[in-house]
C-alpha positions, -999 to 999 in steps of 0.1 A, spaced: -416 320 500 -399 351 488 -432 370 484 -442 362 520 -410 377 532 -413 408 510 -449 412 521 -439 410 558 -410 435 552 -434 460 536 -458 458 564 -431 461 590 -415 490 573 -448 508 571 -454 502 608 -420 516 617 -423 545 594 -456 555 611 -477 554 579 -508 541 597 -535 520 582 -539 540 550 -502 538 541 -501 501 551 -531 493 529 -515 511 500 -482 492 505 -502 460 507 -520 467 475 -487 474 458 -473 440 467 -505 421 460 -497 421 423 -465 402 428 -478 378 454 -494 355 428 -463 354 406 -447 319 401 -413 314 416 -386 301 392 -350 292 399 -322 282 375 -306 247 378 -274 263 393 -294 282 419 -311 250 429 -278 232 433 -262 262 452 -291 260 476 -284 224 483 -311 209 461 -313 187 430 -330 201 399 -355 174 387 -358 187 352 -368 154 336 -397 149 359 -432 164 356 -432 200 367 -395 205 367 -391 212 404 -361 217 427 -360 189 452 -345 197 486 -324 226 498 -335 262 502 -354 262 469 -374 230 476 -406 229 456 -397 259 433 -400 254 396 -367 251 377 -366 272 345 
């Protein structure tokens, strides 16, 4: 979820800065490396977001809240 927001922010910033297609393509390539990175949250971040860390279940995911579906580390 965060990577999509970052990606959109980079493209929007490039458009407002007037970089054109070449600059936008470079900015996109720079964020492509982070796009496939897994998202981890701590148990306290999961709770603060309104979720419940399911650390004893398969996958250790946060259930509910703003971090729903993110892996708890």
